[in-house]
C-alpha positions as CSV (number, residue, x, y, z in Angstrom):
1,M,0.0,-0.2,0.1
2,L,2.6,2.5,0.6
3,L,4.1,2.1,-2.5
4,N,1.0,3.0,-4.1
5,G,1.7,6.4,-3.3
6,F,4.5,6.7,-5.3
7,P,2.9,5.2,-8.8
8,N,5.4,7.3,-11.4
9,N,8.6,6.0,-9.8
10,D,9.4,2.0,-10.1
11,N,12.8,2.5,-8.7
12,I,11.8,3.0,-4.8
13,K,11.5,0.3,-3.1
14,I,9.8,-0.1,0.6
15,Q,13.0,-0.5,2.4
16,D,13.8,3.4,1.2
17,I,10.8,4.8,2.6
18,P,11.3,6.5,6.4
19,L,8.3,5.7,8.0
20,I,6.7,6.6,11.7
21,I,5.1,3.2,13.2
22,N,2.7,3.4,15.9
23,T,2.4,0.2,18.2
24,I,-0.5,0.0,21.1
25,D,2.5,1.3,23.1
26,V,5.4,2.0,21.5
27,S,6.4,5.0,18.4
28,Y,9.2,3.8,16.0
29,P,9.7,7.5,14.5
30,L,13.0,7.1,11.2
31,A,12.1,3.1,10.5
32,F,12.6,1.5,7.5
33,I,10.7,-2.2,6.5
34,D,13.5,-4.8,6.4
35,Y,10.9,-7.4,5.8
36,E,7.5,-8.3,6.2
37,E,5.6,-12.4,7.1
38,E,1.8,-12.6,7.1
39,D,2.1,-12.0,11.4
40,V,5.5,-9.8,11.9
41,L,7.4,-7.1,10.1
42,G,10.7,-6.6,10.5
43,I,11.9,-3.0,11.4
44,N,15.5,-0.8,11.5
45,Y,14.4,2.4,13.4
46,T,16.6,4.9,14.5
47,V,17.0,5.7,18.1
48,E,17.7,9.6,20.1
49,D,21.4,8.9,20.3
50,G,21.5,8.2,16.4
51,T,22.1,4.6,16.6
52,E,19.9,2.3,14.3
53,R,18.2,-0.8,16.0
54,F,16.5,-3.8,14.9
55,I,13.3,-5.4,16.2
56,V,10.3,-7.5,14.8
57,I,6.8,-6.5,15.6
58,N,3.7,-8.6,15.7
59,K,1.2,-6.8,13.2
60,S,-1.8,-7.2,15.5
61,H,0.4,-4.6,17.9
62,I,0.4,-1.9,15.2
63,V,-2.0,1.0,15.4
64,D,-1.1,3.0,12.3
65,I,1.9,3.3,9.8
66,G,3.0,6.7,8.0
67,I,5.4,8.1,5.8
68,L,7.8,10.4,7.5
69,Y,8.3,13.4,5.6
70,Q,11.5,16.0,5.3
71,Q,9.7,18.4,7.3
72,D,8.8,16.3,9.8
73,I,12.6,14.9,10.3
74,N,13.8,19.1,10.3
75,I,11.6,19.3,13.4
76,I,12.8,15.6,15.4
77,T,16.5,16.9,14.0
78,E,15.8,20.9,15.5
79,E,17.8,22.0,18.2
80,P,15.9,23.4,20.9
81,I,16.1,27.2,21.1
82,D,17.1,28.8,24.4
83,E,14.5,31.5,25.2
84,N,16.8,33.4,27.8
85,E,19.7,33.6,24.6
86,D,19.7,37.1,23.4
87,V,19.8,36.7,20.1
88,M,21.0,39.9,19.4
89,Y,24.5,39.3,20.0
90,Q,24.9,36.3,17.4
């Protein structure tokens, strides 16, 4: 279904699409599908320290899957602004 969002590009593989996968109790932002079977989904996902982890998820626990766009990645990686900092001297 995700590949149907790219109808004019046959070169895109499911492994190349960054996703956000939400389960009943955990969210996996910046995840990539590695393999899929009837009842499980194997994904690689990036944790806060920038390292990549692999996990197998039971499909019955998945709430939704969405494509992660560049603006979403910018929000995740954006450094917080110090509100007490005087921007006049930067």
